[in-house]
Wavefront OBJ file of the C-alpha trace (Angstrom):
o trace
v 63.232 165.536 94.713
v 65.848 164.396 97.204
v 69.517 164.953 96.447
v 72.199 162.923 98.150
v 75.763 164.005 97.447
v 78.563 161.666 98.487
v 82.267 162.310 98.390
v 83.784 159.970 95.817
v 86.023 157.308 97.268
v 88.454 157.853 94.423
v 88.665 160.030 91.380
v 90.302 158.367 88.402
v 90.446 159.621 84.853
v 91.651 158.161 81.600
v 91.207 154.711 80.098
v 87.861 153.180 81.178
v 89.379 149.694 80.930
v 92.163 150.303 83.436
v 91.190 153.468 85.305
v 87.446 153.832 85.766
v 86.265 157.327 86.552
v 84.194 158.159 89.598
v 80.567 159.160 89.852
v 80.214 162.525 91.519
v 76.589 162.456 92.598
v 73.447 160.376 92.923
v 70.167 162.255 92.612
v 67.046 160.279 93.458
v 63.359 160.747 92.828
v 60.694 159.341 95.128
v 59.181 156.506 93.121
v 57.512 154.286 95.688
v 58.951 151.330 93.805
v 62.103 149.690 95.118
v 63.725 147.640 92.394
v 66.952 146.828 94.174
v 66.116 143.523 95.925
v 69.266 144.396 97.835
v 71.700 141.848 99.131
v 73.363 142.389 102.499
v 76.408 143.834 100.746
v 74.380 146.505 98.957
v 72.287 147.338 102.011
v 75.354 147.854 104.156
v 76.782 150.280 101.605
v 73.901 152.775 101.964
v 73.748 152.912 98.185
v 70.116 152.658 97.095
v 69.466 152.200 93.397
v 65.858 152.252 92.237
v 63.615 153.561 89.495
v 64.094 157.284 88.932
v 67.555 157.515 90.464
v 70.070 159.509 88.426
v 73.670 158.372 88.437
v 75.942 161.267 87.537
v 79.529 160.564 86.623
v 82.107 163.027 85.345
v 80.612 163.325 81.871
v 77.256 161.531 81.743
v 73.933 161.267 83.555
v 72.138 157.913 83.624
v 68.565 157.679 84.906
v 67.448 154.239 86.080
v 64.294 152.973 84.379
v 64.095 149.379 85.570
v 65.981 146.448 87.026
v 66.850 143.948 84.306
v 68.666 141.271 86.293
v 70.757 140.464 89.317
v 73.167 137.844 90.564
v 76.092 137.258 92.886
v 78.012 140.134 91.263
v 75.262 142.735 91.786
v 72.592 144.082 89.424
v 71.942 145.187 85.857
v 69.716 148.215 85.232
v 68.113 149.591 82.121
v 68.998 153.285 82.085
v 68.475 156.318 79.904
v 71.438 158.509 79.064
v 70.083 162.029 79.525
v 72.409 163.810 77.106
v 71.384 161.696 74.118
v 68.240 159.850 75.209
v 70.046 156.608 74.431
v 69.011 153.478 76.331
v 71.930 151.635 77.906
v 72.518 148.793 80.339
v 74.428 149.581 83.523
v 75.964 146.694 85.427
v 76.602 147.504 89.083
v 79.069 145.402 91.041
v 78.728 145.081 94.809
v 81.757 146.493 96.581
v 82.896 143.019 97.656
v 82.923 142.043 93.958
v 85.255 144.818 92.917
v 87.956 142.377 91.872
v 85.414 140.641 89.622
v 84.732 143.997 87.997
v 88.447 144.483 87.363
v 88.670 141.077 85.700
v 85.691 141.858 83.481
v 87.197 145.205 82.517
v 90.390 143.395 81.593
v 88.393 141.166 79.243
v 86.752 144.158 77.552
v 90.178 145.697 77.058
v 91.123 142.553 75.134
v 87.872 142.767 73.147
v 88.435 146.422 72.251
v 90.591 145.380 69.269
v 87.565 143.647 67.704
v 84.575 145.166 65.912
v 81.710 144.408 68.290
v 78.849 144.503 65.793
v 80.710 142.610 63.086
v 81.656 139.844 65.525
v 78.335 139.726 67.421
v 79.801 140.854 70.739
v 78.173 143.233 73.206
v 79.461 146.805 73.010
v 81.158 148.178 76.113
v 80.963 151.963 76.557
v 82.297 153.169 79.890
v 83.089 152.450 83.537
v 83.199 154.454 86.751
v 83.265 153.987 90.516
v 80.845 155.354 93.099
v 80.776 154.588 96.824
v 83.152 151.692 96.214
v 80.759 150.166 93.662
v 81.908 149.648 90.078
v 79.558 150.607 87.235
v 79.997 149.218 83.717
v 77.977 150.722 80.862
v 76.967 148.636 77.831
v 74.659 148.830 74.866
v 71.142 147.791 75.826
v 69.966 144.493 74.344
v 66.473 143.030 74.390
v 66.237 139.537 75.927
v 68.449 136.503 76.330
v 67.467 133.260 74.642
v 66.349 131.669 77.886
v 63.984 134.592 78.544
v 62.704 134.442 74.976
v 61.663 130.805 75.303
v 59.982 131.456 78.669
v 58.273 134.653 77.515
v 56.591 133.040 74.519
v 56.266 129.579 76.062
v 57.506 128.089 72.809
v 60.619 126.483 71.447
v 62.645 128.095 68.695
v 62.284 126.727 65.208
v 65.158 125.316 63.218
v 64.890 128.389 60.987
v 65.514 130.560 64.059
v 68.201 128.433 65.719
v 70.410 128.007 62.665
v 71.311 131.717 62.160
v 71.762 132.098 65.918
v 74.299 129.275 65.966
v 76.116 130.704 62.970
v 76.327 134.170 64.540
v 77.770 132.707 67.721
v 80.326 130.755 65.706
v 81.413 134.144 64.358
v 81.773 135.323 67.975
v 83.874 132.290 68.895
v 86.036 132.793 65.821
v 86.737 136.360 66.926
v 87.585 135.281 70.478
v 89.965 132.634 69.171
v 91.713 135.250 67.031
v 92.734 137.182 70.160
v 93.378 134.130 72.324
v 90.401 134.639 74.647
v 88.067 131.942 75.995
v 84.602 132.940 77.244
v 84.130 129.867 79.548
v 80.462 130.708 80.250
v 78.597 129.900 77.034
v 74.913 129.322 77.850
v 71.506 130.644 76.694
v 71.505 133.337 79.400
v 74.594 134.884 77.796
v 73.172 134.971 74.283
v 71.063 138.096 73.830
v 68.853 139.294 71.013
v 69.236 142.857 69.819
v 65.490 142.976 69.028
v 63.248 140.011 69.799
v 60.565 141.190 67.343
v 62.936 141.364 64.392
v 63.726 138.276 62.310
v 66.025 136.720 61.460
v 67.260 137.164 65.005
v 70.384 139.239 65.545
v 72.196 137.777 68.547
v 75.204 138.914 70.574
v 77.442 137.167 73.075
v 77.529 138.902 76.467
v 79.036 138.622 79.967
v 82.789 138.235 79.816
v 83.084 138.298 83.593
v 84.979 135.008 83.749
v 86.612 135.115 80.329
v 90.285 134.224 80.398
v 93.289 134.316 78.117
v 93.449 130.851 76.625
v 97.164 130.557 77.348
v 96.485 131.095 81.055
v 93.819 128.416 81.486
v 94.712 126.011 84.293
v 93.705 122.404 83.693
v 92.797 121.839 87.341
v 90.277 124.692 87.452
v 86.564 123.909 87.456
v 84.942 126.102 84.822
v 81.842 126.355 82.667
v 78.298 126.078 84.070
v 76.989 122.666 84.998
v 75.394 120.989 82.010
v 77.613 122.871 79.573
v 81.010 121.528 80.659
v 83.283 119.908 78.137
v 84.654 116.413 78.915
v 88.173 117.729 79.490
v 86.862 120.046 82.204
v 85.072 117.189 83.964
v 88.240 115.089 83.819
v 90.653 117.834 84.850
v 92.587 117.561 81.579
v 94.289 120.304 79.547
v 91.794 122.479 77.710
v 91.653 125.469 75.385
v 89.000 127.596 73.655
v 87.432 124.362 72.414
v 85.400 124.287 75.622
v 83.393 127.199 74.211
v 82.538 125.145 71.132
v 81.265 122.356 73.375
v 79.218 124.875 75.363
v 77.673 126.221 72.163
v 76.493 122.759 71.111
v 75.078 122.155 74.581
v 73.255 125.496 74.466
v 71.605 124.474 71.197
v 70.722 121.169 72.856
v 68.787 123.219 75.431
v 66.319 124.190 72.702
v 66.177 120.656 71.278
v 65.097 119.312 74.659
v 62.402 121.966 74.849
v 61.043 120.841 71.488
v 61.047 117.162 72.352
v 59.262 117.864 75.621
v 56.621 120.002 73.939
v 55.970 117.294 71.383
v 55.298 114.868 74.229
v 58.055 112.495 73.168
v 60.991 113.286 75.507
v 62.526 109.822 75.673
v 61.300 107.633 72.815
v 63.707 108.910 70.183
v 66.583 108.885 72.659
v 65.822 105.214 73.324
v 66.736 104.432 69.710
v 69.608 106.888 69.305
v 72.761 105.850 71.129
v 75.216 107.789 68.962
v 75.356 110.164 66.021
v 75.954 107.157 63.786
v 72.420 105.975 64.592
v 71.064 109.017 62.753
v 72.605 107.605 59.598
v 71.554 103.957 59.923
v 67.927 104.802 60.786
v 65.808 105.162 57.667
v 65.154 108.855 57.090
v 62.612 110.165 54.619
v 64.130 112.675 52.207
v 62.327 114.881 49.757
v 65.366 115.317 47.532
v 69.036 114.369 47.179
v 69.865 117.824 48.519
v 68.211 116.999 51.843
v 70.212 113.782 52.052
v 73.404 115.792 51.567
v 72.268 118.354 54.149
v 71.607 115.632 56.703
v 74.986 113.972 56.202
v 76.809 117.304 56.303
v 75.113 118.361 59.511
v 75.734 115.054 61.285
v 79.389 115.260 60.298
v 79.555 118.813 61.647
v 77.972 117.767 64.945
v 80.447 114.922 65.232
v 83.340 117.356 64.816
v 81.885 119.869 67.278
v 81.358 117.140 69.875
v 84.734 115.437 69.514
v 85.707 114.104 72.943
v 89.356 114.865 72.290
v 89.651 118.681 72.261
v 92.511 118.389 69.770
v 90.043 116.873 67.294
v 87.218 119.337 67.937
v 86.439 121.575 64.989
v 87.456 125.236 65.152
v 84.867 128.001 64.627
v 86.366 129.058 61.288
v 86.182 125.526 59.925
v 82.649 125.079 61.273
v 81.519 128.250 59.499
v 83.048 127.057 56.244
v 81.629 123.549 56.494
v 78.689 122.290 54.465
v 76.871 121.504 57.699
v 76.698 125.200 58.477
v 75.964 126.319 54.940
v 72.774 124.280 54.464
v 69.497 124.156 56.404
v 69.581 121.620 59.200
v 66.916 119.091 58.268
v 66.696 115.470 59.283
v 63.443 113.558 59.075
v 63.414 110.439 61.255
v 60.652 107.829 60.907
v 59.394 106.413 64.195
v 56.346 104.385 65.163
v 52.722 105.390 65.647
v 50.375 107.601 63.708
v 48.630 110.865 64.295
v 46.456 113.090 62.143
v 47.261 116.727 61.675
v 50.567 118.543 61.516
v 52.585 121.236 63.253
v 54.700 123.854 61.584
v 58.089 124.566 63.166
v 59.506 127.332 60.976
v 61.106 125.772 57.904
v 59.977 122.267 58.811
v 56.467 120.861 58.707
v 56.143 117.544 60.521
v 53.420 115.149 61.556
v 53.797 114.034 65.196
v 54.418 111.487 66.474
v 55.463 109.863 63.188
v 58.283 112.255 62.391
v 60.845 113.880 64.644
v 63.312 116.566 63.737
v 66.879 116.134 64.928
v 69.320 119.045 64.761
l 1 2 3 4 5 6 7 8 9 10 11 12 13 14 15 16 17 18 19 20 21 22 23 24 25 26 27 28 29 30 31 32 33 34 35 36 37 38 39 40 41 42 43 44 45 46 47 48 49 50 51 52 53 54 55 56 57 58 59 60 61 62 63 64 65 66 67 68 69 70 71 72 73 74 75 76 77 78 79 80 81 82 83 84 85 86 87 88 89 90 91 92 93 94 95 96 97 98 99 100 101 102 103 104 105 106 107 108 109 110 111 112 113 114 115 116 117 118 119 120 121 122 123 124 125 126 127 128 129 130 131 132 133 134 135 136 137 138 139 140 141 142 143 144 145 146 147 148 149 150 151 152 153 154 155 156 157 158 159 160 161 162 163 164 165 166 167 168 169 170 171 172 173 174 175 176 177 178 179 180 181 182 183 184 185 186 187 188 189 190 191 192 193 194 195 196 197 198 199 200 201 202 203 204 205 206 207 208 209 210 211 212 213 214 215 216 217 218 219 220 221 222 223 224 225 226 227 228 229 230 231 232 233 234 235 236 237 238 239 240 241 242 243 244 245 246 247 248 249 250 251 252 253 254 255 256 257 258 259 260 261 262 263 264 265 266 267 268 269 270 271 272 273 274 275 276 277 278 279 280 281 282 283 284 285 286 287 288 289 290 291 292 293 294 295 296 297 298 299 300 301 302 303 304 305 306 307 308 309 310 311 312 313 314 315 316 317 318 319 320 321 322 323 324 325 326 327 328 329 330 331 332 333 334 335 336 337 338 339 340 341 342 343 344 345 346 347 348 349 350 351 352 353 354 355 356 357 358
C-alpha cells in the first residue's frame, strides 16, 4: 500500500453548500487498472484517482470502486463509504472547473428545502476540496435512461415511459415551486434508482447549469441541442417552461427508437403534419374509454408543446390532466399487412398495420 499525504490547499468547515470541507489524505492501493482517462487538467494536478484509492476527508472515507462517467467538468466515481458500507457517487471537478462546482453547490442549496425522494430529485450528501479539486457526494443511482436503452438494445414500452414522465413532471413541479429551472433536461440526466425493479423509479440529476428562473437572460443559449424550446432558438424571453419542452423532447427520443426498430421511421411522419392529424386519421378503438384516452393525451401534448411559452401547460396542471391520468394509447391504421405481432408492454400491435403514437 502506498500512502500519499498532501497538505490541503484550504481547510473549510461548516455548511457543505457554501463552505466545502477539505480532504486530508489520499491513500492508494496498487490496482494495475487506471480508470481516470485523465484530461490534461487532471494530469497536471498530480491527483490520480483510480480503483482502490481511498479519499479521506474530515469525517468520511470513500474508496473508489469504478469510474461511472466523465465529461468536461471532470469525473464521477462509484465509491464505498467505509464507515457504513454505503455506496455513493462522488463527482470530482477539475480544478479549472471550480467555479462550475460552486454554481452546482448553489443549486443544491436551493434544492435543500425540498424532499428529494418525494420529488424524484437526486440526494446530495456532502462536499469537500482536495488539491484544488472539488468533490461532491451524492446517492448512488443505477443507470440513466440513455444507458438503459443501449444496455438492453430495446426501446421502452409505453407502460414504462408513462410513469417515468409522470415522475419527472413531479420533479418539474417541485423546481417551479422554488423558482429554479434545470435547463438540461435530457435522457442522460434521468436516472433509475434500480433498473431491475418495475415500475421504474426515476430521479432527475445534474443541476450543474440550473438557474433561478428570475435570473434567466433571454439572450443566453441554453439547453442541449435537440431539446431546445422555440423561445431559446429565437432568443426570446423564457422561463421554466423550457424544461417542459425538454421533457417532451426526451420522451420523443424513445419514440424515435421505437419507430426505427419497427422499420418504419418515416412513413407515419409522412402522413402526420400536426397533432390534429392524429385526430382526423381513423384510429381503431377497443372501447369508448380508449377514445377518451387518445383525445386527452393529444390535448395534453398540444399544451406541453405550445409554441408560446405563456400558453405552455405547467407541471401541476399536466399532472392533474386526464392525459396524464390515463394510459397513453393511440392505434393508428396505416397501409400494408404483416402476420404475427409484437408486444410492447401494455400494447400489443401488428406491424406494419398499426403504429403506436405517444
